[in-house]
C-alpha positions as CSV (number, residue, x, y, z in Angstrom):
1,M,-73.7,6.6,47.9
2,S,-75.1,3.3,46.4
3,K,-73.2,0.1,46.3
4,K,-72.7,0.4,42.6
5,Q,-71.3,4.0,42.9
6,K,-68.8,2.8,45.6
7,L,-67.9,0.0,43.4
8,I,-67.1,2.3,40.6
9,L,-65.1,4.6,42.8
10,I,-63.1,1.7,44.0
11,I,-62.4,0.7,40.4
12,V,-61.4,4.3,39.4
13,V,-59.0,4.5,42.4
14,L,-57.5,1.2,41.7
15,F,-57.1,2.1,38.0
16,F,-55.3,5.5,38.6
17,G,-53.3,3.9,41.5
18,A,-52.2,1.1,39.3
19,A,-51.5,3.6,36.4
20,F,-49.5,5.8,38.8
21,L,-47.3,2.8,39.8
22,L,-46.9,1.3,36.5
23,F,-46.5,4.6,34.6
24,P,-42.7,4.9,35.2
25,K,-42.1,1.3,34.2
26,L,-44.3,1.6,31.1
27,K,-42.4,4.8,30.1
28,Y,-39.1,3.0,30.7
29,A,-40.3,0.0,28.7
30,Y,-41.2,2.4,25.8
31,A,-37.8,4.1,26.2
32,A,-35.8,1.0,26.5
33,F,-36.9,-0.5,23.2
34,Q,-36.2,2.8,21.3
35,K,-33.5,2.2,18.8
36,S,-30.6,4.0,17.5
37,S,-31.0,6.4,14.6
38,N,-27.7,5.9,12.9
39,Q,-27.9,4.2,9.4
40,T,-24.3,2.9,9.5
41,E,-22.1,1.7,12.4
42,I,-20.7,4.5,14.3
43,S,-17.5,4.5,16.5
44,I,-17.9,6.2,19.8
45,Y,-15.0,7.1,22.0
46,L,-15.8,7.6,25.7
47,S,-13.1,9.4,27.7
48,N,-13.1,10.6,31.4
49,R,-10.2,13.0,30.8
50,G,-12.5,15.9,30.7
51,G,-14.3,14.8,33.8
52,A,-16.3,11.8,35.0
53,L,-18.5,10.2,32.5
54,N,-22.2,10.4,33.5
55,I,-25.5,10.0,31.8
56,E,-26.0,13.5,30.6
57,K,-22.5,13.7,29.1
58,I,-22.9,10.3,27.2
59,S,-26.3,11.3,26.1
60,A,-24.9,14.5,24.6
61,I,-22.2,12.7,22.7
62,L,-24.5,10.2,21.1
63,Y,-27.0,12.9,20.2
64,D,-24.3,14.9,18.4
65,K,-23.2,11.8,16.6
66,G,-26.8,11.1,15.4
67,V,-27.0,7.9,17.4
68,I,-30.0,8.7,19.3
69,S,-32.9,10.9,18.6
70,S,-34.1,11.6,21.9
71,K,-31.8,12.5,24.9
72,D,-34.8,12.4,27.4
73,L,-35.7,8.9,26.5
74,F,-32.0,7.7,26.5
75,E,-31.3,9.3,29.8
76,L,-34.4,7.7,31.3
77,V,-33.0,4.4,30.4
78,G,-29.7,5.3,32.0
79,E,-31.4,6.5,35.1
80,Y,-33.5,3.3,35.4
81,K,-30.3,1.3,35.1
82,E,-28.5,3.5,37.7
83,M,-25.7,4.4,35.5
84,N,-23.1,6.6,37.0
85,P,-19.3,7.2,36.8
86,R,-18.5,4.2,38.9
87,N,-20.0,1.7,36.5
88,I,-19.6,3.4,33.2
89,A,-16.5,2.2,31.3
90,P,-14.5,4.6,29.1
91,G,-13.2,3.2,25.7
92,K,-14.1,2.6,22.1
93,Y,-17.6,1.4,21.3
94,V,-19.2,0.6,17.9
95,I,-22.9,1.2,17.7
96,E,-24.7,-0.8,15.1
97,P,-27.8,0.6,13.3
98,G,-31.0,-0.1,15.1
99,T,-29.4,-0.8,18.5
100,A,-31.9,-0.6,21.4
101,Y,-31.2,2.0,24.0
102,R,-30.9,-0.6,26.8
103,H,-28.4,-2.5,24.8
104,I,-26.3,0.6,24.3
105,W,-26.2,1.2,28.1
106,N,-25.5,-2.4,28.7
107,G,-22.6,-2.1,26.5
108,F,-21.1,0.8,28.3
109,T,-21.5,-0.9,31.8
110,I,-18.2,-2.0,33.3
111,N,-17.5,-5.7,33.8
112,G,-15.2,-7.8,36.0
113,K,-12.2,-7.2,33.8
114,L,-12.7,-3.3,34.2
115,N,-13.7,-3.0,30.6
116,G,-17.1,-2.1,29.1
117,N,-19.3,-5.2,28.1
118,A,-19.2,-4.1,24.4
119,E,-15.8,-2.2,24.5
120,Q,-13.7,-2.9,21.5
121,S,-9.9,-2.9,21.0
122,V,-8.1,-0.5,18.6
123,Q,-5.0,-1.4,16.5
124,V,-2.1,0.5,17.5
125,S,1.1,0.6,15.6
126,F,4.4,2.3,16.3
127,E,7.4,2.4,14.0
128,N,10.1,4.9,13.0
129,C,10.7,6.1,16.7
130,R,14.2,7.2,17.7
131,T,13.3,8.1,21.3
132,L,10.8,7.3,24.0
133,N,9.4,10.8,23.3
134,D,8.8,9.8,19.7
135,L,6.9,6.6,21.0
136,A,4.8,8.6,23.3
137,G,3.8,11.1,20.8
138,K,2.8,8.3,18.4
139,L,0.7,6.6,21.1
140,Q,-1.1,9.8,22.1
141,K,-2.4,9.9,18.5
142,Q,-3.8,6.5,18.8
143,L,-4.9,6.0,22.4
144,D,-6.5,8.0,25.2
145,L,-3.0,8.5,26.6
146,D,-1.3,11.8,27.4
147,S,2.3,11.7,26.3
148,T,3.5,13.7,29.2
149,E,1.8,11.3,31.7
150,L,3.4,8.3,29.8
151,M,6.9,9.7,29.8
152,A,6.5,10.5,33.6
153,Y,5.5,6.9,34.2
154,L,8.4,5.6,32.1
155,Q,10.9,7.7,33.8
156,N,9.8,6.8,37.2
157,G,12.4,5.0,39.3
158,A,9.9,2.5,40.6
159,T,8.8,1.7,37.0
160,L,12.4,1.1,35.9
161,S,13.2,-1.0,39.0
162,R,10.1,-3.1,38.4
163,L,11.0,-3.7,34.7
164,G,14.7,-4.2,35.3
165,F,15.9,-1.6,32.9
166,S,17.9,1.5,33.2
167,L,16.3,4.6,31.5
168,E,18.8,4.4,28.7
169,Q,18.0,0.7,28.1
170,L,14.3,1.1,28.3
171,P,13.7,1.7,24.5
172,A,14.6,-2.0,24.1
173,L,11.4,-3.0,25.8
174,F,9.2,-1.7,23.0
175,I,9.1,-3.9,20.0
176,P,7.6,-2.0,16.9
177,N,4.6,-3.9,15.7
178,T,0.8,-3.6,15.5
179,Y,-1.1,-4.5,18.7
180,D,-4.6,-4.8,19.7
181,L,-5.1,-2.6,22.7
182,Y,-8.0,-1.0,24.6
183,W,-8.2,2.7,23.8
184,D,-8.5,3.8,27.3
185,Q,-5.2,2.0,28.4
186,T,-3.4,3.6,31.3
187,P,0.5,4.1,31.1
188,Q,1.0,1.1,33.4
189,Q,-1.4,-1.2,31.3
190,F,0.5,-0.3,28.1
191,V,3.9,-0.8,29.7
192,D,2.8,-4.2,31.2
193,R,1.5,-5.3,27.8
194,M,4.8,-4.3,26.2
195,A,6.7,-6.2,29.0
196,Q,4.7,-9.4,28.2
197,E,5.5,-9.0,24.4
198,F,9.2,-8.5,25.2
199,K,9.2,-11.6,27.4
200,N,7.3,-13.6,24.6
201,F,9.9,-12.6,22.0
202,W,12.9,-13.2,24.1
203,T,12.6,-17.1,24.0
204,P,15.2,-19.5,25.3
205,E,16.4,-19.9,21.7
206,R,17.0,-16.3,21.1
207,K,18.8,-15.8,24.4
208,A,21.0,-18.8,23.4
209,K,21.9,-16.9,20.1
210,L,22.4,-13.7,22.2
211,Q,25.2,-15.6,24.2
212,A,26.6,-17.2,21.1
213,V,27.4,-13.8,19.4
214,G,28.9,-12.5,22.7
215,L,26.2,-10.1,23.9
216,K,25.2,-10.3,27.5
217,A,21.5,-8.9,27.6
218,P,18.6,-8.4,25.1
219,S,19.0,-4.6,25.5
220,E,22.5,-5.0,24.1
221,A,21.1,-6.8,21.0
222,V,18.5,-4.1,20.4
223,T,21.2,-1.5,21.0
224,L,23.4,-3.0,18.3
225,A,20.2,-3.5,16.1
226,S,19.4,0.1,16.4
227,I,22.8,1.1,15.2
228,V,22.7,-1.3,12.3
229,Y,19.2,0.0,11.2
230,S,20.5,3.7,11.6
231,E,23.2,2.8,9.2
232,Q,21.0,0.9,6.7
233,S,17.3,1.3,6.8
234,R,16.4,0.4,3.2
235,R,18.4,-2.7,2.1
236,A,17.5,-5.5,4.7
237,E,20.0,-7.8,2.8
238,E,22.8,-5.8,4.5
239,W,21.7,-6.1,8.0
240,P,23.3,-9.3,8.7
241,I,26.6,-8.1,7.1
242,I,26.7,-4.9,9.1
243,A,25.8,-6.8,12.4
244,G,28.6,-9.2,11.7
245,L,31.0,-6.2,11.1
246,Y,30.2,-4.4,14.3
247,L,30.4,-7.7,16.4
248,N,33.9,-8.0,14.9
249,R,34.8,-4.7,16.1
250,V,33.3,-5.4,19.6
251,K,35.2,-8.7,19.8
252,Q,38.5,-7.1,18.7
253,G,38.2,-4.2,21.0
254,I,37.9,-1.7,18.2
255,K,35.6,1.4,18.7
256,L,32.4,1.1,16.6
257,Q,32.9,4.6,15.2
258,S,29.3,4.8,13.7
259,D,28.2,8.1,12.5
260,P,24.5,7.7,13.6
261,T,25.7,7.4,17.2
262,F,27.2,10.9,17.3
263,K,24.3,12.2,15.3
264,F,22.0,10.9,18.0
265,C,23.9,13.0,20.5
266,W,23.0,16.2,18.6
267,G,19.2,15.5,18.7
268,E,17.2,17.7,16.3
269,Q,20.2,20.0,15.8
270,L,21.5,18.0,12.8
271,K,18.2,17.3,11.2
272,G,18.5,18.0,7.5
273,V,22.3,18.2,7.6
274,Q,23.7,16.2,4.6
275,R,27.4,16.4,5.4
276,L,28.5,15.4,8.9
277,L,31.7,17.3,9.9
278,A,34.7,16.4,12.3
279,V,33.2,19.1,14.8
280,H,30.0,17.1,14.9
281,R,31.9,13.9,15.5
282,D,34.0,15.3,18.4
283,I,31.0,15.8,20.8
284,N,31.4,14.3,24.2
285,C,28.5,12.1,24.8
286,P,28.0,8.5,26.2
287,Y,26.4,7.5,22.9
288,N,29.3,8.8,20.7
289,T,31.0,5.5,19.6
290,Y,33.9,7.5,18.4
291,K,34.7,8.4,21.9
292,I,33.4,5.4,23.8
293,Q,34.6,1.8,23.7
294,G,31.9,-0.8,22.9
295,L,28.2,-0.3,22.8
296,P,26.4,2.9,23.9
297,P,24.2,2.7,27.1
298,G,21.0,2.1,25.1
299,P,19.3,2.0,21.7
300,I,19.4,5.1,19.5
301,Y,16.3,3.8,17.6
302,L,13.5,1.4,18.1
303,P,14.6,-1.1,15.4
304,P,12.4,-3.5,13.5
305,V,12.4,-7.1,14.7
306,G,14.1,-8.2,11.5
307,V,17.2,-6.2,12.5
308,V,17.3,-7.8,15.9
309,E,17.2,-11.2,14.2
310,A,20.0,-10.1,12.0
311,V,22.0,-9.3,15.1
312,L,21.3,-12.9,16.5
313,D,22.1,-14.4,13.2
314,P,25.0,-12.3,11.9
315,A,26.8,-13.0,8.6
316,K,30.2,-14.6,9.3
317,N,32.9,-12.2,7.9
318,D,36.0,-10.5,8.8
319,Y,34.9,-7.0,7.8
320,I,35.7,-4.2,10.2
321,F,35.1,-1.2,7.7
322,M,32.2,-0.1,5.7
323,C,31.6,2.9,3.3
324,A,28.6,4.0,1.2
325,K,29.1,3.1,-2.5
326,P,29.7,6.1,-4.8
327,D,26.2,5.9,-6.3
328,Y,22.5,6.0,-5.4
329,S,22.1,2.3,-4.7
330,G,22.1,2.9,-0.8
331,T,24.4,0.0,-0.4
332,H,28.1,-0.3,1.0
333,N,31.5,-1.4,0.3
334,F,32.8,-3.8,3.1
335,T,36.3,-4.6,3.8
336,A,38.8,-5.7,6.5
337,S,41.6,-3.6,5.0
338,G,42.3,-0.1,6.2
339,A,44.0,0.8,3.0
340,E,41.1,-0.5,0.9
341,H,38.6,1.3,3.2
342,A,40.5,4.5,2.6
343,K,40.3,4.2,-1.2
344,N,36.4,3.5,-0.7
345,A,36.0,6.4,1.4
346,K,38.0,8.7,-1.1
347,A,35.9,7.5,-4.0
348,F,32.7,8.3,-2.1
349,Q,33.8,11.7,-0.9
350,N,34.9,12.6,-4.7
351,W,31.4,11.3,-6.0
352,L,29.5,13.3,-3.3
353,A,31.4,16.5,-4.0
354,A,30.7,16.2,-7.7
355,E,27.1,15.6,-6.9
356,L,26.8,18.5,-4.8
357,R,28.5,20.6,-7.3
358,N,26.1,19.8,-10.1
359,R,22.9,20.5,-8.0
């Protein structure tokens, strides 16, 4: 073999050797710069509830959503970056049109805060909740939380001890509002966030007001607010008046005798019942304020913040009785007189009976 032939052979060997070594990197470079196919931004929710997140599972999700056009190329980038269940963060992600495959994987990569680099929060709202079960059900629809798991965590003795609440008092921890949370929150992360919101709300000023009205703990204020709101959910101008009325009863040692409290004892059994009867009121239950003295052991509703504020700043009055007005205004007649209250109650009962007859 001539020197020229040997030189050519060496060049060919070097060329193919270099190609062999560089081909994977060239292929990766080609794949990494491929861009997403979506024409508008798409929200992606990655959950590990159905099993650990891996390259193939994420690739299938994005392909089905129309984000990527080639699973092979997308998976190649993931393999090159050594993506695996340990470094892929579940959560909500928003993929913009034309996002490079490498940037998508970078976004899914877990960071020092245990979130994905590009993970986005979601807005979570909870209102109109009577019980912790109601709360858990609403959260399950908005977060990657299982309501059963959340309830088990809330009812756990160690959780209650750490938070400083009894199970009956625990609804007071949750302040109805809209919060920015991560979609993949664990029960503990959610509860810890709510505990911080509770701490932020109960400032020294509010705690001073709490003592001024004769209540001992924030949970008592929320419990009273839950009764006020259950009595009047439509007309906010009556909240301070009703709060003042019930505080008068507490101070005078008069039972609260609030219908919503015994209705709470019956759970769903009285749903849709328009006329509450003496047999309903006679139920033996720690929440029934016709039976117990003072406040029930915990809230019967998760009241709006405005009602809690009304309890802390109640109207100064001498009322101890209230009765719905005989009309559709949704307001009440208030009085300190038992005789006047009897007249108001009779007028309302006569009006209601007539309305029912005319239907």
